[in-house]
DSSP file (Angstrom, degrees, kcal/mol; ACC not computed):
  #  RESIDUE AA STRUCTURE BP1 BP2  ACC     N-H-->O    O-->H-N    N-H-->O    O-->H-N    TCO  KAPPA ALPHA  PHI   PSI    X-CA   Y-CA   Z-CA
    1    1 A X     >        0   0    0      0, 0.0     4,-2.3     0, 0.0     5,-0.2   0.000 360.0 360.0 360.0 -35.8  -78.1   44.4 -113.3
    2    2 A X  H  >  +     0   0    0      1,-0.2     4,-2.4     2,-0.2     5,-0.2   0.905 360.0  51.2 -64.7 -39.6  -77.9   45.0 -109.7
    3    3 A X  H  > S+     0   0    0      1,-0.2     4,-2.8     2,-0.2    -1,-0.2   0.891 110.4  47.8 -67.6 -37.8  -81.4   43.8 -109.3
    4    4 A X  H  > S+     0   0    0      2,-0.2     4,-2.2     1,-0.2    -1,-0.2   0.858 111.5  51.5 -71.2 -32.6  -80.7   40.6 -111.2
    5    5 A X  H  X S+     0   0    0     -4,-2.3     4,-2.1     2,-0.2    -2,-0.2   0.908 113.0  44.2 -68.2 -40.7  -77.6   40.0 -109.1
    6    6 A X  H  X S+     0   0    0     -4,-2.4     4,-2.5     2,-0.2     5,-0.2   0.924 113.1  51.5 -67.7 -44.7  -79.5   40.5 -105.9
    7    7 A X  H  X S+     0   0    0     -4,-2.8     4,-2.0    -5,-0.2    -2,-0.2   0.889 110.8  48.9 -61.3 -37.9  -82.3   38.3 -107.2
    8    8 A X  H  X S+     0   0    0     -4,-2.2     4,-2.1     2,-0.2    -1,-0.2   0.876 110.8  49.9 -67.5 -39.3  -79.7   35.6 -108.1
    9    9 A X  H  X S+     0   0    0     -4,-2.1     4,-2.5     2,-0.2    -2,-0.2   0.893 111.0  49.2 -67.8 -38.2  -78.1   35.7 -104.7
   10   10 A X  H  X S+     0   0    0     -4,-2.5     4,-2.7     1,-0.2     5,-0.2   0.915 110.3  51.1 -65.9 -41.3  -81.5   35.4 -103.0
   11   11 A X  H  X S+     0   0    0     -4,-2.0     4,-2.3    -5,-0.2    -2,-0.2   0.891 110.9  48.3 -63.6 -38.9  -82.3   32.5 -105.2
   12   12 A X  H  X S+     0   0    0     -4,-2.1     4,-2.5     2,-0.2    -2,-0.2   0.915 112.2  49.0 -67.4 -42.3  -79.0   30.8 -104.3
   13   13 A X  H  X S+     0   0    0     -4,-2.5     4,-2.4     2,-0.2    -2,-0.2   0.904 112.5  48.1 -63.8 -40.9  -79.6   31.4 -100.6
   14   14 A X  H  X S+     0   0    0     -4,-2.7     4,-2.4     2,-0.2    -2,-0.2   0.917 112.9  47.6 -65.8 -43.0  -83.1   30.0 -100.8
   15   15 A X  H  X S+     0   0    0     -4,-2.3     4,-2.0    -5,-0.2    -2,-0.2   0.903 112.3  49.3 -67.0 -38.6  -81.9   26.9 -102.6
   16   16 A X  H  X S+     0   0    0     -4,-2.5     4,-2.3     2,-0.2    -2,-0.2   0.911 112.3  48.2 -65.6 -41.3  -79.1   26.3 -100.2
   17   17 A X  H  X S+     0   0    0     -4,-2.4     4,-2.4     1,-0.2    -2,-0.2   0.897 111.1  50.5 -66.5 -38.6  -81.4   26.7  -97.2
   18   18 A X  H  X S+     0   0    0     -4,-2.4     4,-2.5     2,-0.2    -1,-0.2   0.878 110.1  50.3 -65.5 -35.9  -83.9   24.3  -98.8
   19   19 A X  H  X S+     0   0    0     -4,-2.0     4,-2.3     2,-0.2    -2,-0.2   0.906 111.1  49.1 -67.0 -40.2  -81.1   21.8  -99.4
   20   20 A X  H  X S+     0   0    0     -4,-2.3     4,-2.2     2,-0.2    -2,-0.2   0.898 112.0  48.4 -66.0 -39.1  -80.1   22.1  -95.8
   21   21 A X  H  X S+     0   0    0     -4,-2.4     4,-2.3     2,-0.2    -2,-0.2   0.928 112.1  48.2 -66.5 -44.4  -83.7   21.6  -94.6
   22   22 A X  H  X S+     0   0    0     -4,-2.5     4,-1.8     1,-0.2    -2,-0.2   0.889 112.6  48.9 -65.4 -36.5  -84.2   18.6  -96.8
   23   23 A X  H  X S+     0   0    0     -4,-2.3     4,-2.2     2,-0.2    -1,-0.2   0.869 109.0  53.7 -68.1 -35.2  -80.9   17.1  -95.6
   24   24 A X  H  X S+     0   0    0     -4,-2.2     4,-2.0     2,-0.2    -2,-0.2   0.901 107.9  50.0 -65.5 -40.6  -81.9   17.8  -92.0
   25   25 A X  H  X S+     0   0    0     -4,-2.3     4,-1.0     1,-0.2    -1,-0.2   0.898 111.0  49.5 -63.7 -38.6  -85.2   15.9  -92.5
   26   26 A X  H  < S+     0   0    0     -4,-1.8     3,-0.2     1,-0.2    -2,-0.2   0.890 112.9  46.0 -68.9 -37.8  -83.2   13.0  -94.0
   27   27 A X  H  < S+     0   0    0     -4,-2.2    -1,-0.2     1,-0.2    -2,-0.2   0.792 109.8  54.8 -76.2 -26.8  -80.8   12.8  -91.1
   28   28 A X  H  < S+     0   0    0     -4,-2.0    -1,-0.2    -5,-0.2    -2,-0.2   0.706  86.9  98.2 -78.7 -18.4  -83.5   13.1  -88.5
   29   29 A X  S  < S-     0   0    0     -4,-1.0     2,-0.3    -3,-0.2     3,-0.0  -0.464  78.9-121.5 -71.5 138.7  -85.4   10.1  -89.8
   30   30 A X        -     0   0    0     -2,-0.2     2,-0.1     1,-0.1    -1,-0.1  -0.575  31.2-109.9 -77.3 140.3  -84.8    6.9  -88.0
   31   31 A X        -     0   0    0     -2,-0.3     2,-0.2     1,-0.1    -1,-0.1  -0.446  31.5-117.4 -71.0 145.4  -83.4    4.1  -90.2
   32   32 A X        -     0   0    0     -2,-0.1     3,-0.1     1,-0.1    -1,-0.1  -0.561  32.5-105.7 -78.9 144.5  -85.8    1.3  -90.9
   33   33 A X        -     0   0    0     -2,-0.2    -1,-0.1     1,-0.1     3,-0.1  -0.358  45.4 -94.3 -67.2 151.9  -84.8   -2.1  -89.7
   34   34 A X        -     0   0    0      1,-0.1     2,-0.2    -3,-0.1    -1,-0.1  -0.323  46.0-101.2 -66.2 150.9  -83.7   -4.5  -92.4
   35   35 A X        -     0   0    0     -3,-0.1     2,-0.4     1,-0.1    -1,-0.1  -0.485  32.0-117.7 -74.4 139.7  -86.3   -6.7  -93.8
   36   36 A X        -     0   0    0     -2,-0.2     2,-0.1    -3,-0.1    -1,-0.1  -0.624  34.6-118.4 -75.7 127.1  -86.3  -10.3  -92.5
   37   37 A X        -     0   0    0     -2,-0.4     2,-0.2     1,-0.1    -1,-0.1  -0.400  26.6-111.8 -69.8 145.0  -85.6  -12.6  -95.4
   38   38 A X        -     0   0    0      1,-0.1    -1,-0.1    -2,-0.1     2,-0.1  -0.521  38.2-104.1 -72.2 138.4  -88.4  -15.0  -96.2
   39   39 A X        -     0   0    0     -2,-0.2     2,-0.2     1,-0.1    -1,-0.1  -0.369  35.5-117.2 -65.6 142.0  -87.4  -18.7  -95.5
   40   40 A X        -     0   0    0      1,-0.1    -1,-0.1    -3,-0.1     3,-0.1  -0.521  36.3 -99.2 -76.8 147.2  -86.6  -20.6  -98.6
   41   41 A X        -     0   0    0     -2,-0.2    -1,-0.1     1,-0.1     2,-0.1  -0.347  43.6 -98.4 -67.2 147.0  -88.9  -23.6  -99.3
   42   42 A X        -     0   0    0      1,-0.1    -1,-0.1    -3,-0.1     2,-0.1  -0.392  44.1-110.2 -64.2 137.7  -87.6  -27.0  -98.3
   43   43 A X        -     0   0    0      1,-0.1     2,-0.2    -3,-0.1    -1,-0.1  -0.378  32.5-107.1 -70.3 149.8  -86.1  -28.9 -101.2
   44   44 A X        -     0   0    0      1,-0.1    -1,-0.1    -3,-0.1     3,-0.1  -0.526  41.0-103.1 -73.4 140.5  -88.0  -31.9 -102.5
   45   45 A X        -     0   0    0     -2,-0.2     2,-0.5     1,-0.1    -1,-0.1  -0.309  36.6-106.9 -65.0 148.9  -86.3  -35.2 -101.6
   46   46 A X        -     0   0    0     -3,-0.1     2,-0.3     1,-0.0    -1,-0.1  -0.636  36.0-141.2 -78.1 124.7  -84.5  -36.9 -104.4
   47   47 A X        -     0   0    0     -2,-0.5     2,-0.2     1,-0.1     3,-0.0  -0.653  13.9-116.3 -90.4 142.6  -86.5  -39.9 -105.5
   48   48 A X        -     0   0    0     -2,-0.3     2,-0.1     1,-0.1     3,-0.1  -0.539  37.9-109.1 -71.7 138.5  -84.8  -43.1 -106.5
   49   49 A X        -     0   0    0     -2,-0.2     2,-0.2     1,-0.1    -1,-0.1  -0.405  36.5-101.4 -68.6 146.3  -85.4  -44.0 -110.1
   50   50 A X        -     0   0    0      1,-0.1    -1,-0.1    -2,-0.1     2,-0.1  -0.490  43.0-112.6 -66.2 130.9  -87.7  -46.8 -110.8
   51   51 A X        -     0   0    0     -2,-0.2     2,-0.2     1,-0.1    -1,-0.1  -0.380  29.0-115.3 -68.3 142.9  -85.6  -49.9 -111.6
   52   52 A X        -     0   0    0      1,-0.1    -1,-0.1    -2,-0.1     3,-0.1  -0.514  39.1 -98.0 -73.1 143.4  -85.9  -51.1 -115.1
   53   53 A X        -     0   0    0     -2,-0.2     2,-0.1     1,-0.1    -1,-0.1  -0.328  44.8 -99.5 -63.6 145.1  -87.6  -54.5 -115.5
   54   54 A X        -     0   0    0      1,-0.1    -1,-0.1    -3,-0.1     2,-0.1  -0.411  41.7-116.1 -65.3 133.9  -85.1  -57.4 -115.8
   55   55 A X        -     0   0    0     -2,-0.1     2,-0.3     1,-0.1    -1,-0.1  -0.389  33.0 -97.7 -71.6 151.4  -84.8  -58.5 -119.4
   56   56 A X    >   -     0   0    0      1,-0.2     3,-0.6    -2,-0.1    -1,-0.1  -0.515  28.1-141.1 -66.3 126.7  -85.8  -61.9 -120.3
   57   57 A X  T 3  S+     0   0    0      1,-0.3     2,-0.4    -2,-0.3    -1,-0.2   0.821  97.9  30.7 -64.7 -28.7  -82.7  -64.1 -120.4
   58   58 A X  T >  S-     0   0    0      3,-0.1     3,-0.9    -3,-0.0    -1,-0.3  -0.715  89.1-158.9-127.7  81.1  -83.9  -66.0 -123.5
   59   59 A X  T <  S+     0   0    0     -3,-0.6     3,-0.1    -2,-0.4    -4,-0.0  -0.273  71.3   6.5 -66.0 146.0  -86.0  -63.5 -125.5
   60   60 A X  T 3  S+     0   0    0      1,-0.2     2,-0.5     0, 0.0    -1,-0.2   0.850  87.6 150.2  54.7  41.1  -88.5  -64.8 -127.9
   61   61 A X    <   -     0   0    0     -3,-0.9    -1,-0.2     4,-0.0    -3,-0.1  -0.899  37.2-140.3-104.9 128.8  -88.0  -68.5 -126.9
   62   62 A X     >  -     0   0    0     -2,-0.5     4,-2.2    -3,-0.1     5,-0.2  -0.313  25.3-105.8 -81.9 169.1  -91.0  -70.7 -127.2
   63   63 A X  H  > S+     0   0    0      1,-0.2     4,-2.5     2,-0.2     5,-0.2   0.888 120.5  52.4 -63.2 -39.6  -92.0  -73.4 -124.7
   64   64 A X  H  > S+     0   0    0      1,-0.2     4,-2.3     2,-0.2    -1,-0.2   0.889 109.4  49.7 -66.1 -37.3  -90.8  -76.2 -127.0
   65   65 A X  H  > S+     0   0    0      2,-0.2     4,-2.8     1,-0.2    -1,-0.2   0.893 110.4  50.8 -66.5 -38.3  -87.4  -74.5 -127.4
   66   66 A X  H  X S+     0   0    0     -4,-2.2     4,-2.8     2,-0.2     5,-0.2   0.926 110.9  48.4 -63.3 -43.5  -87.2  -74.1 -123.6
   67   67 A X  H  X S+     0   0    0     -4,-2.5     4,-2.3     2,-0.2    -2,-0.2   0.918 113.2  47.9 -62.6 -43.0  -87.9  -77.8 -123.1
   68   68 A X  H  X S+     0   0    0     -4,-2.3     4,-2.2     2,-0.2    -2,-0.2   0.930 113.7  46.6 -63.6 -45.9  -85.3  -78.8 -125.7
   69   69 A X  H  X S+     0   0    0     -4,-2.8     4,-2.4     1,-0.2    -2,-0.2   0.926 114.0  47.4 -63.7 -44.6  -82.7  -76.5 -124.2
   70   70 A X  H  X S+     0   0    0     -4,-2.8     4,-2.4     1,-0.2    -1,-0.2   0.865 110.3  53.1 -65.9 -35.5  -83.4  -77.7 -120.6
   71   71 A X  H  X S+     0   0    0     -4,-2.3     4,-2.4    -5,-0.2    -1,-0.2   0.913 109.7  48.3 -64.7 -42.3  -83.3  -81.4 -121.8
   72   72 A X  H  X S+     0   0    0     -4,-2.2     4,-2.5     2,-0.2    -2,-0.2   0.921 112.1  48.9 -63.6 -43.2  -79.9  -80.8 -123.4
   73   73 A X  H  X S+     0   0    0     -4,-2.4     4,-2.4     1,-0.2    -2,-0.2   0.914 111.1  50.6 -61.7 -41.5  -78.6  -79.2 -120.2
   74   74 A X  H  X S+     0   0    0     -4,-2.4     4,-2.3     2,-0.2    -2,-0.2   0.914 110.4  48.9 -62.6 -43.2  -80.0  -82.1 -118.1
   75   75 A X  H  X S+     0   0    0     -4,-2.4     4,-2.4     2,-0.2    -1,-0.2   0.908 110.8  50.7 -64.3 -41.2  -78.3  -84.6 -120.4
   76   76 A X  H  X S+     0   0    0     -4,-2.5     4,-2.5     1,-0.2    -2,-0.2   0.922 111.2  48.2 -62.1 -42.9  -75.0  -82.7 -120.2
   77   77 A X  H  X S+     0   0    0     -4,-2.4     4,-2.5     2,-0.2    -1,-0.2   0.881 109.9  52.2 -65.9 -37.1  -75.2  -82.7 -116.4
   78   78 A X  H  X S+     0   0    0     -4,-2.3     4,-2.5     2,-0.2    -1,-0.2   0.915 109.9  49.3 -64.0 -41.6  -76.1  -86.4 -116.3
   79   79 A X  H  X S+     0   0    0     -4,-2.4     4,-2.4     2,-0.2    -2,-0.2   0.929 111.9  48.2 -62.1 -45.0  -73.0  -87.1 -118.4
   80   80 A X  H  X S+     0   0    0     -4,-2.5     4,-2.4     1,-0.2    -1,-0.2   0.909 111.2  51.3 -61.3 -40.9  -70.8  -85.0 -116.1
   81   81 A X  H  X S+     0   0    0     -4,-2.5     4,-2.4     1,-0.2    -2,-0.2   0.917 110.3  47.7 -63.7 -43.5  -72.3  -86.7 -113.1
   82   82 A X  H  X S+     0   0    0     -4,-2.5     4,-2.4     2,-0.2    -1,-0.2   0.895 111.4  51.7 -66.8 -37.8  -71.5  -90.2 -114.5
   83   83 A X  H  X S+     0   0    0     -4,-2.4     4,-2.2     1,-0.2    -2,-0.2   0.920 111.3  47.4 -61.9 -42.9  -68.0  -89.1 -115.4
   84   84 A X  H  X S+     0   0    0     -4,-2.4     4,-2.4     2,-0.2    -2,-0.2   0.891 110.1  52.7 -66.4 -38.0  -67.4  -87.9 -111.8
   85   85 A X  H  X S+     0   0    0     -4,-2.4     4,-2.4     2,-0.2    -2,-0.2   0.912 109.9  48.4 -63.5 -41.7  -68.9  -91.1 -110.4
   86   86 A X  H  X S+     0   0    0     -4,-2.4     4,-2.4     1,-0.2    -1,-0.2   0.896 110.9  50.6 -66.8 -37.9  -66.5  -93.2 -112.5
   87   87 A X  H  X S+     0   0    0     -4,-2.2     4,-2.3     2,-0.2    -2,-0.2   0.901 109.8  51.2 -63.8 -39.5  -63.6  -91.0 -111.4
   88   88 A X  H  X S+     0   0    0     -4,-2.4     4,-2.2     2,-0.2    -2,-0.2   0.928 110.9  47.5 -62.7 -44.8  -64.6  -91.4 -107.7
   89   89 A X  H  X S+     0   0    0     -4,-2.4     4,-2.3     1,-0.2    -2,-0.2   0.910 112.2  49.1 -66.0 -40.5  -64.8  -95.2 -108.1
   90   90 A X  H  X S+     0   0    0     -4,-2.4     4,-2.3     1,-0.2    -1,-0.2   0.890 111.3  50.3 -65.8 -36.7  -61.4  -95.4 -109.8
   91   91 A X  H  X S+     0   0    0     -4,-2.3     4,-2.3     2,-0.2    -1,-0.2   0.879 109.1  51.5 -67.1 -36.6  -59.9  -93.2 -107.0
   92   92 A X  H  X S+     0   0    0     -4,-2.2     4,-2.4     2,-0.2    -2,-0.2   0.923 110.4  48.7 -64.2 -42.8  -61.4  -95.5 -104.4
   93   93 A X  H  X S+     0   0    0     -4,-2.3     4,-2.4     1,-0.2    -2,-0.2   0.919 111.6  49.3 -62.8 -42.6  -59.8  -98.5 -106.1
   94   94 A X  H  X S+     0   0    0     -4,-2.3     4,-2.5     1,-0.2    -1,-0.2   0.887 109.8  52.4 -62.3 -39.2  -56.5  -96.7 -106.3
   95   95 A X  H  X S+     0   0    0     -4,-2.3     4,-2.4     2,-0.2    -2,-0.2   0.927 109.8  47.9 -63.4 -45.0  -56.8  -95.8 -102.6
   96   96 A X  H  X S+     0   0    0     -4,-2.4     4,-2.3     2,-0.2    -2,-0.2   0.912 112.1  49.9 -62.9 -41.9  -57.4  -99.4 -101.6
   97   97 A X  H  X S+     0   0    0     -4,-2.4     4,-2.3     1,-0.2    -1,-0.2   0.922 112.2  47.2 -62.3 -43.8  -54.5 -100.6 -103.7
   98   98 A X  H  X S+     0   0    0     -4,-2.5     4,-2.4     1,-0.2    -1,-0.2   0.865 110.2  52.6 -67.7 -35.3  -52.2  -98.0 -102.1
   99   99 A X  H  X S+     0   0    0     -4,-2.4     4,-2.3     2,-0.2    -1,-0.2   0.906 109.9  48.8 -65.7 -40.0  -53.4  -99.0  -98.7
  100  100 A X  H  X S+     0   0    0     -4,-2.3     4,-2.2     2,-0.2    -2,-0.2   0.915 111.9  49.0 -64.6 -41.7  -52.6 -102.6  -99.4
  101  101 A X  H  X S+     0   0    0     -4,-2.3     4,-2.5     2,-0.2    -2,-0.2   0.889 110.1  51.9 -64.1 -39.3  -49.1 -101.7 -100.7
  102  102 A X  H  X S+     0   0    0     -4,-2.4     4,-2.5     2,-0.2    -1,-0.2   0.917 109.3  49.0 -63.1 -42.8  -48.5  -99.6  -97.6
  103  103 A X  H  X S+     0   0    0     -4,-2.3     4,-2.2     2,-0.2    -2,-0.2   0.904 111.0  50.2 -65.9 -38.5  -49.4 -102.4  -95.3
  104  104 A X  H  X S+     0   0    0     -4,-2.2     4,-2.5     2,-0.2    -2,-0.2   0.921 111.7  48.5 -62.3 -43.1  -47.1 -104.8  -97.2
  105  105 A X  H  X S+     0   0    0     -4,-2.5     4,-2.6     2,-0.2    -2,-0.2   0.888 109.7  51.8 -65.2 -38.1  -44.3 -102.2  -96.9
  106  106 A X  H  X S+     0   0    0     -4,-2.5     4,-2.4     2,-0.2    -1,-0.2   0.906 110.1  49.4 -63.8 -39.9  -45.0 -101.9  -93.2
  107  107 A X  H  X S+     0   0    0     -4,-2.2     4,-2.6     2,-0.2    -2,-0.2   0.916 111.0  49.9 -63.1 -42.6  -44.8 -105.7  -92.8
  108  108 A X  H  X S+     0   0    0     -4,-2.5     4,-2.4     1,-0.2    -2,-0.2   0.913 110.7  49.5 -62.3 -42.1  -41.5 -105.7  -94.8
  109  109 A X  H  X S+     0   0    0     -4,-2.6     4,-2.2     1,-0.2    -1,-0.2   0.913 110.6  50.2 -63.0 -42.1  -40.1 -102.9  -92.6
  110  110 A X  H  X S+     0   0    0     -4,-2.4     4,-2.2     2,-0.2    -2,-0.2   0.926 111.6  47.1 -63.9 -43.7  -41.1 -104.9  -89.4
  111  111 A X  H  X S+     0   0    0     -4,-2.6     4,-2.6     1,-0.2    -1,-0.2   0.890 111.2  52.2 -66.3 -36.6  -39.5 -108.1  -90.7
  112  112 A X  H  X S+     0   0    0     -4,-2.4     4,-2.6     2,-0.2    -1,-0.2   0.871 108.1  52.0 -65.6 -35.4  -36.3 -106.1  -91.6
  113  113 A X  H  X S+     0   0    0     -4,-2.2     4,-2.7     2,-0.2    -2,-0.2   0.929 110.5  47.7 -63.6 -44.1  -36.2 -104.7  -88.1
  114  114 A X  H  X S+     0   0    0     -4,-2.2     4,-2.4     2,-0.2    -2,-0.2   0.922 112.8  48.4 -63.1 -42.9  -36.5 -108.2  -86.6
  115  115 A X  H  X S+     0   0    0     -4,-2.6     4,-2.7     1,-0.2    -1,-0.2   0.916 112.0  49.7 -63.4 -42.1  -33.7 -109.5  -88.9
  116  116 A X  H  X S+     0   0    0     -4,-2.6     4,-2.6     2,-0.2    -2,-0.2   0.916 110.8  49.0 -63.9 -42.8  -31.5 -106.5  -88.0
  117  117 A X  H  X S+     0   0    0     -4,-2.7     4,-2.3     2,-0.2    -1,-0.2   0.903 111.9  49.4 -63.4 -40.0  -32.0 -107.0  -84.3
  118  118 A X  H  X S+     0   0    0     -4,-2.4     4,-2.5     2,-0.2    -2,-0.2   0.918 111.2  49.2 -64.9 -42.5  -31.2 -110.7  -84.7
  119  119 A X  H  X S+     0   0    0     -4,-2.7     4,-2.7     1,-0.2    -2,-0.2   0.904 110.6  50.4 -63.9 -40.4  -28.0 -109.9  -86.7
  120  120 A X  H  X S+     0   0    0     -4,-2.6     4,-2.4     2,-0.2    -1,-0.2   0.908 110.2  50.6 -62.8 -40.1  -27.0 -107.4  -84.0
  121  121 A X  H  X S+     0   0    0     -4,-2.3     4,-2.3     2,-0.2    -2,-0.2   0.925 111.3  47.6 -62.0 -44.8  -27.6 -110.1  -81.3
  122  122 A X  H  X S+     0   0    0     -4,-2.5     4,-2.7     1,-0.2    -2,-0.2   0.919 111.7  50.3 -63.1 -43.3  -25.4 -112.6  -83.3
  123  123 A X  H  X S+     0   0    0     -4,-2.7     4,-2.6     1,-0.2    -1,-0.2   0.900 109.7  50.9 -62.3 -40.6  -22.7 -110.0  -83.7
  124  124 A X  H  X S+     0   0    0     -4,-2.4     4,-2.3     2,-0.2    -1,-0.2   0.907 110.6  49.1 -63.5 -41.1  -22.7 -109.2  -80.0
  125  125 A X  H  X S+     0   0    0     -4,-2.3     4,-2.6     2,-0.2    -2,-0.2   0.935 111.9  48.4 -63.5 -44.2  -22.4 -112.9  -79.2
  126  126 A X  H  X S+     0   0    0     -4,-2.7     4,-2.6     1,-0.2    -2,-0.2   0.895 110.8  51.3 -62.3 -39.3  -19.5 -113.2  -81.7
  127  127 A X  H  X S+     0   0    0     -4,-2.6     4,-2.3     2,-0.2    -1,-0.2   0.899 110.8  48.4 -64.6 -39.5  -17.8 -110.2  -80.1
  128  128 A X  H  X S+     0   0    0     -4,-2.3     4,-2.4     2,-0.2    -2,-0.2   0.902 111.7  49.3 -66.3 -40.9  -18.2 -111.7  -76.6
  129  129 A X  H  X S+     0   0    0     -4,-2.6     4,-2.6     2,-0.2    -2,-0.2   0.920 111.4  49.4 -63.9 -41.7  -16.8 -115.0  -77.8
  130  130 A X  H  X S+     0   0    0     -4,-2.6     4,-2.9     1,-0.2     5,-0.2   0.905 110.0  51.4 -62.8 -41.2  -13.9 -113.2  -79.4
  131  131 A X  H  X S+     0   0    0     -4,-2.3     4,-2.4     2,-0.2    -1,-0.2   0.913 111.4  47.3 -61.7 -42.7  -13.3 -111.2  -76.2
  132  132 A X  H  X S+     0   0    0     -4,-2.4     4,-3.0     2,-0.2     5,-0.2   0.909 112.9  48.9 -65.6 -42.1  -13.2 -114.5  -74.2
  133  133 A X  H  X S+     0   0    0     -4,-2.6     4,-2.9     2,-0.2     5,-0.4   0.938 112.8  47.1 -63.7 -46.4  -10.9 -116.2  -76.7
  134  134 A X  H  X>S+     0   0    0     -4,-2.9     4,-2.3     1,-0.2     5,-1.3   0.921 114.8  47.0 -61.3 -42.9   -8.5 -113.2  -76.7
  135  135 A X  I  <>S+     0   0    0     -4,-2.4     5,-2.9    -5,-0.2    -2,-0.2   0.923 116.4  43.5 -64.9 -44.0   -8.6 -113.1  -72.9
  136  136 A X  I  <5S+     0   0    0     -4,-3.0     5,-0.5     3,-0.2    -2,-0.2   0.906 122.9  34.8 -70.5 -41.2   -8.1 -116.8  -72.4
  137  137 A X  I  <5S+     0   0    0     -4,-2.9    -2,-0.2    -5,-0.2    -3,-0.2   0.805 132.0  22.2 -88.3 -29.1   -5.3 -117.3  -75.0
  138  138 A X  I  X5S+     0   0    0     -4,-2.3     4,-0.9    -5,-0.4    -3,-0.2   0.876 130.1  29.2-105.1 -52.3   -3.4 -114.0  -74.7
  139  139 A X  I  ><S+     0   0    0     -5,-1.3     4,-2.3     2,-0.2     5,-0.2   0.872 113.1  58.7 -83.0 -36.6   -4.0 -112.4  -71.4
  140  140 A X  H  ><S+     0   0    0     -5,-2.9     4,-2.0    -6,-0.2     5,-0.2   0.931 108.3  44.9 -63.3 -45.6   -4.6 -115.4  -69.1
  141  141 A X  H  > S+     0   0    0     -5,-0.5     4,-1.1     1,-0.2    -1,-0.2   0.882 113.7  51.4 -66.9 -32.9   -1.3 -117.1  -69.9
  142  142 A X  H  < S+     0   0    0     -4,-0.9    -1,-0.2     1,-0.2    -2,-0.2   0.881 109.8  48.9 -70.5 -35.1    0.6 -113.8  -69.4
  143  143 A X  H  < S+     0   0    0     -4,-2.3    -1,-0.2     1,-0.2    -2,-0.2   0.883 107.1  56.0 -71.2 -36.4   -1.1 -113.2  -66.1
  144  144 A X  H  <        0   0    0     -4,-2.0    -1,-0.2     1,-0.3    -2,-0.2   0.779 360.0 360.0 -68.1 -25.2   -0.3 -116.7  -64.8
  145  145 A X     <        0   0    0     -4,-1.1    -1,-0.3    -3,-0.2    -2,-0.2   0.490 360.0 360.0 -71.7 360.0    3.4 -116.2  -65.5
């Protein structure tokens, strides 16, 4: 038993010394520098999607249908144009009539101004005559006394 105890103690001492030696080797080693990361590849540019072709505004329309539709549109536009032309001519006639009426009214205003000025002139003459009569008949005899 003594021999096994001694043999066990020797085995523990040997294992502890081996652990110390292995730890010493690990601590004496220089650490390796960290690895430089590899650059990531450049991302591919985002491509614009191809535009879808414009749909035909009048799908499955034959040439004769196009001609018919365009002829109808043309006739409608001609009707609108003639309506607008008639409205323009009626507005021109109305404008001429109103201009003639304005000129007549301006003439009337001018004649009324002349009449008013003449009436004011007559009133001023009458006021002067009244002043002379009052002065001659009332004040002149009183002053002579």
